[in-house]
C-alpha positions in Angstrom: -7.2 -15.9 -19.3 -5.9 -13.7 -16.6 -2.7 -11.7 -16.7 -0.8 -10.3 -13.7 1.6 -7.5 -14.3 4.0 -6.8 -11.4 6.6 -4.1 -11.2 10.0 -5.6 -10.3 11.4 -4.2 -7.0 9.1 -1.2 -7.6 10.3 1.3 -5.0 13.9 0.7 -5.8 13.2 0.8 -9.6 11.3 4.1 -9.1 14.4 5.6 -7.3 16.7 4.5 -10.1 14.5 5.9 -12.8 15.7 9.5 -12.5 19.2 8.6 -11.3 20.7 6.2 -13.8 24.0 6.2 -11.9 22.2 3.9 -9.3 21.8 1.1 -11.9 23.4 -2.1 -10.6 24.0 -0.5 -7.1 22.3 -1.9 -4.0 19.3 0.1 -2.9 17.1 0.0 0.2 13.9 2.1 0.8 12.9 2.8 4.4 9.4 3.0 5.9 7.8 6.1 7.5 10.2 7.8 10.0 13.1 6.0 8.3 12.4 3.1 10.6 12.6 -0.3 8.7 13.5 -1.6 5.3 10.4 -2.0 3.1 12.0 -2.4 -0.3 15.3 -3.7 -1.7 17.0 -4.0 -5.0 18.2 -7.5 -6.1 21.8 -6.4 -5.2 20.7 -5.4 -1.6 19.0 -8.8 -1.2 22.2 -10.6 -2.1 24.0 -8.6 0.6 21.8 -10.0 3.3 19.3 -7.1 3.8 16.0 -8.6 4.8 12.5 -7.1 4.4 11.5 -5.4 7.7 15.0 -5.1 9.1 15.2 -2.0 11.4 17.5 0.5 9.8 19.8 0.8 12.8 20.5 -2.9 12.7 21.7 -2.9 9.1 23.6 0.4 9.4 27.0 -1.5 9.3 26.0 -3.4 6.2 24.9 -0.1 4.6 28.2 1.5 5.3 30.3 -1.5 4.4 28.8 -2.0 1.0 27.9 1.6 0.3 24.2 0.7 0.0 22.1 3.6 -1.3 19.3 4.6 1.2 16.0 6.4 0.4 13.1 7.5 2.5 9.8 6.2 1.1 8.4 8.7 -1.5 4.8 7.6 -1.9 3.8 10.5 -4.0 6.4 9.5 -6.6 5.6 5.8 -6.4 1.9 6.5 -6.7 2.3 8.6 -9.8 4.6 6.1 -11.5 2.2 3.3 -10.6 -0.7 5.1 -12.4 1.6 5.5 -15.5 2.3 1.7 -15.5 -1.4 0.9 -15.2 -2.4 3.3 -17.9 0.1 1.8 -20.3 -1.0 -1.7 -19.5 -4.5 -0.6 -20.3 -3.5 -0.1 -23.9 -2.7 -3.8 -24.3 -5.5 -5.5 -22.4 -9.3 -4.8 -22.5 -9.7 -4.6 -18.7 -7.1 -3.7 -16.0 -7.9 -3.9 -12.3 -5.2 -2.6 -9.9 -4.4 -5.1 -7.1 -1.8 -3.0 -5.2 0.5 -0.1 -5.9 2.9 -2.3 -7.9 0.7 -4.9 -9.5 -2.6 -5.4 -11.3 -4.7 -8.1 -12.9 -5.7 -7.8 -16.5 -8.3 -9.6 -18.6 -6.6 -11.3 -21.5 -9.7 -12.4 -23.5 -9.6 -12.4 -27.3 -5.8 -12.4 -27.7 -4.5 -15.0 -30.1 -0.8 -15.2 -29.6 -0.7 -14.7 -25.8 3.1 -14.9 -25.3 4.0 -12.6 -28.1 1.4 -10.1 -27.0 2.7 -10.1 -23.5 6.3 -9.6 -24.7 5.2 -6.6 -26.7 3.2 -5.2 -23.9 6.1 -5.5 -21.4 8.5 -3.9 -23.8 6.1 -1.0 -24.4 5.6 -0.4 -20.6 9.3 -0.4 -19.9 9.9 1.9 -22.9 7.2 4.4 -21.9 7.6 4.4 -18.1 11.1 3.1 -17.4 9.8 0.7 -14.8 10.8 -3.0 -15.3 7.8 -5.3 -15.1 7.0 -9.0 -15.3 3.8 -10.5 -16.8 2.4 -13.9 -16.0 -0.6 -15.3 -17.7 -2.9 -18.2 -16.6 -6.5 -19.4 -16.8 -7.2 -18.2 -13.2 -5.9 -15.5 -10.9 -4.1 -17.9 -8.7 -2.3 -19.5 -11.7 -1.5 -16.0 -13.1 0.2 -15.3 -9.8 2.3 -18.4 -10.1 3.1 -17.5 -13.7 4.2 -14.0 -12.7 6.7 -15.4 -10.2 8.1 -17.7 -12.8 8.2 -14.8 -15.3 10.8 -13.0 -13.1 13.1 -15.9 -13.8 12.1 -16.2 -17.5 12.9 -12.9 -19.2 9.9 -11.2 -17.8 7.1 -13.2 -19.4 5.6 -16.6 -18.6 2.4 -18.1 -20.0 0.5 -21.1 -18.7 -2.1 -21.8 -21.3 -2.2 -25.7 -21.5 -2.5 -28.6 -19.1 1.1 -29.5 -19.8 2.5 -26.1 -19.1 0.5 -25.8 -15.9 1.4 -29.2 -14.6 5.1 -28.7 -15.4 5.2 -25.3 -13.6 3.4 -26.5 -10.5 5.5 -29.6 -10.2 8.4 -27.6 -8.8 6.7 -24.5 -7.5 7.2 -24.2 -3.7 4.0 -24.2 -1.6 5.1 -21.4 0.6 5.1 -19.0 -2.4 1.6 -19.8 -3.4 -1.0 -17.0 -3.3 -3.6 -17.8 -0.7 -1.4 -20.0 1.5 -0.6 -18.1 4.7 1.7 -19.1 7.5 -0.9 -21.1 9.4 -2.1 -23.0 6.3 1.5 -23.7 5.3 2.2 -25.3 8.7 -0.7 -27.8 8.1 0.5 -28.5 4.6 4.2 -29.0 5.6 3.2 -31.5 8.3 1.9 -33.8 5.4 5.3 -33.6 3.7 3.9 -31.6 0.8 6.6 -29.3 -0.7 5.3 -28.3 -4.1 2.0 -26.9 -5.5 1.8 -29.9 -7.8 1.7 -32.2 -4.8 -0.9 -30.0 -3.1 -3.1 -29.9 -6.1 -3.3 -33.7 -6.1 -4.9 -33.7 -2.7 -8.6 -34.5 -2.6 -11.0 -31.5 -2.9 -12.6 -32.6 0.4 -9.2 -32.2 2.2 -9.1 -28.5 1.0 -12.6 -27.9 2.3 -12.0 -29.6 5.7 -8.6 -28.0 6.4 -8.8 -24.7 4.6 -12.6 -24.0 4.7 -14.3 -22.4 1.7 -11.2 -20.5 0.8 -9.3 -23.8 0.4 -12.0 -25.2 -1.9 -11.8 -22.0 -4.0 -8.0 -22.5 -4.2 -8.4 -26.1 -5.3 -10.6 -25.1 -8.2 -8.3 -22.2 -9.2 -5.3 -24.6 -9.3 -7.2 -26.9 -11.6 -7.9 -24.0 -14.0 -11.5 -23.3 -12.9 -11.8 -19.5 -12.2 -13.4 -18.8 -8.8 -12.3 -15.1 -8.7 -13.7 -12.7 -11.3 -11.4 -10.0 -12.9 -13.9 -7.4 -11.7 -14.5 -8.6 -8.2 -15.0 -5.4 -6.2 -12.6 -4.8 -3.2 -14.2 -5.4 0.2 -15.9 -2.3 1.5 -13.7 -0.4 4.0 -14.9 -0.7 7.6 -12.7 2.2 8.7 -10.1 4.7 7.5 -7.1 5.9 9.6 -4.2 8.2 9.6 -1.5 7.3 12.2 2.1 8.4 12.4 5.1 8.2 14.8 6.7 11.5 15.7 10.3 12.4 14.8 10.8 13.4 18.5 8.9 13.0 21.8 6.1 15.4 22.3 5.4 16.8 25.8 3.5 20.0 24.8 -0.3 19.8 24.3 -0.2 22.5 21.6 2.4 20.7 19.6 0.4 17.4 20.0 -2.8 19.1 18.8 -0.9 20.4 15.7 0.0 16.8 14.8 -3.5 15.4 15.5 -5.0 18.3 13.5 -2.8 17.5 10.5 -3.8 13.8 10.7 -7.5 14.6 11.1 -7.3 16.9 8.0 -5.7 14.1 6.0 -8.3 11.7 7.2 -11.1 14.0 6.1 -9.5 14.2 2.7 -9.4 10.4 2.4 -13.0 10.2 3.4 -14.0 12.6 0.6 -11.9 10.8 -1.9 -13.9 7.6 -1.1 -17.2 9.6 -1.0 -17.8 8.4 2.6 -18.7 10.0 5.9 -17.9 8.7 9.4 -20.3 8.4 12.4 -17.5 7.7 14.9 -14.1 9.3 15.3 -11.4 7.7 17.4 -8.3 9.5 18.6 -5.4 7.7 20.3 -1.9 8.4 21.6 1.1 6.1 22.4 4.2 6.4 24.3 7.4 4.4 23.5 6.8 0.9 24.9 10.5 0.1 24.6 11.6 2.9 27.0 11.1 1.4 30.4 12.5 4.6 31.9 9.5 6.6 30.6 6.0 6.6 32.1 3.7 4.8 29.8 0.3 6.1 28.7 -2.0 4.7 25.9 -5.2 6.8 26.0 -7.9 6.6 23.4 -11.4 7.9 23.0 -14.2 7.3 20.5 -16.4 10.3 19.8 -19.8 10.0 18.1 -20.5 12.7 15.5 -23.9 14.3 15.7 -24.3 13.8 12.0 -21.9 11.6 9.9 -19.4 13.9 8.3 -16.3 14.2 6.1 -15.8 17.9 6.7 -12.2 19.0 7.4 -13.4 21.7 9.8 -15.7 19.4 11.8 -13.3 16.4 12.0 -10.3 18.6 13.0 -12.3 20.4 15.7 -13.4 17.1 17.2 -10.0 15.5 17.0 -8.1 18.4 18.6 -10.7 18.7 21.4 -10.3 15.0 22.2 -6.5 15.2 22.0 -6.4 17.9 24.6 -8.7 15.9 26.8 -6.5 12.8 26.6 -3.2 14.6 27.1 -1.4 14.1 30.4 1.4 16.5 31.6 4.8 14.8 32.0 4.2 12.1 29.4 6.5 11.8 26.4 4.2 10.8 23.5 5.7 9.1 20.5 2.7 8.3 18.2 -0.8 9.5 17.6 -3.6 8.7 15.2 -7.2 9.4 14.1 -9.5 6.6 13.0 -12.9 7.0 11.2 -15.4 4.1 11.7 -19.0 3.3 10.8 -18.6 4.7 7.3 -21.6 5.8 5.3 -21.8 6.8 1.7 -22.0 10.6 1.7 -25.2 10.5 -0.5 -26.9 8.4 2.3 -26.2 10.5 5.4 -29.2 11.1 7.6 -29.6 14.5 9.2 -30.3 15.1 12.9 -33.5 16.7 14.1 -31.5 18.6 16.7 -28.6 19.7 14.5 -28.7 21.7 11.3 -26.7 20.3 8.4 -23.6 22.3 7.6 -24.0 22.6 3.9 -21.3 25.3 3.5 -18.7 22.8 4.8 -19.2 20.5 1.8 -18.5 23.4 -0.7 -15.5 24.6 1.3 -14.0 21.1 1.5 -14.4 20.7 -2.2 -12.6 23.9 -2.9 -9.8 22.9 -0.6 -9.4 19.6 -2.4 -9.4 21.3 -5.8 -6.7 23.8 -4.9 -4.5 21.2 -3.1 -4.8 19.0 -6.2 -3.3 21.7 -8.3 -0.8 23.3 -6.0 0.1 20.3 -3.8 -1.2 18.9 -0.6 -1.1 21.4 2.2 -1.3 24.5 0.0 -4.5 25.3 1.9 -4.9 23.9 5.4 -6.4 24.7 8.7 -4.3 27.0 10.9 -4.3 24.5 13.8 -1.9 22.3 11.8 0.9 24.8 12.5 3.8 25.8 10.3 7.1 24.5 11.8 5.9 20.9 12.3 9.0 19.8 14.3 7.1 16.5 15.0 6.9 15.6 11.3 8.2 12.2 10.2 11.9 11.9 9.4 12.6 11.8 5.7 16.4 12.3 5.7 16.8 10.4 2.5 13.8 11.6 0.5 14.2 11.9 -3.2 12.6 14.6 -5.3 9.0 14.8 -6.6 10.3 14.4 -10.2 6.8 14.0 -11.7 4.7 16.1 -9.4 6.7 19.2 -8.5 7.9 21.8 -11.1 11.1 22.6 -9.2 12.1 18.9 -9.1 11.6 18.1 -12.8 14.9 16.8 -14.2 16.7 19.3 -16.6 18.4 17.6 -19.6 21.4 19.4 -21.0 
């Protein structure tokens, strides 16, 4: 049996955790640069706020209903996510994170499944303060269905018999089924199929012919035959990137290089975290496509590293050099990014006959990571990142680092 644990309205719940006065109030969380709505509380959903709405388009609704607005605080969300996963691991023998707010768990050897899930849910809420829902089924797909039903059934729903599975799928909408995207849903809707129960009754050959191998896997999953293992490894990353929009237009090459340097430094950190090195480094810049009165420029350049690297010093040096090369005077740049491709495990990097390996860089990068892990990201950084950072993303509504910064820890009187 598989269990899927999902945090309810996770970002909004995380913001409420340290501000109890926000309970029952509508909340929205905005994306990077405070651009679009990426999370909503149930109260905000009822007021007509939709996922992906640009913030400026819903400003009137926010003012009218006094909706609480927050900038995305991924450091806080990531820390609370780890706490939820850790607590879930006390109740299930194996836990595999699926995203920041949900994870699959292996529920083998548990006798009273529903009672166990109820106790696990209560413990997670008590220990972390984050409301969760747990759905259990014989396959990952059915566990996903059970989790959606759990949100309407006091937080827990178990499908452990043919009767409970058939009953649940008889009314479950096809468009909410995991694995059915927009294009597949169009094909299914043309046949007049509205529920997963109706879809499951279609011949297996239809799934294979119209939804390829993925459809055949879905068919077996819906009939309780697991085709996805709990420990299926995530697909190997083909590239890593750090891209950001600026809070203002950049027309100065020095300021642009500061931003690109900061992005390159973060990219190198991500590579080391994944124990990878990159052979190619791509740098690009964008102007604002919606401003027809501005000259448009979308330069990009791919640089081949002499030896695959994840060194902050090397990657920053290449990125800033390319950024200066791409920069054009008189252009108002709105976004830039750095992308690492052709990734190689750092233990398998081949040296170059014409270039000596920079072994000191590895030790220096490791020390930088260790210090920044203790004192916070950016405690040590390359000087080319600058200090004022006027281009930095807007975070006008950013909440505190309640679990990661000493000065933000809540004081209880």
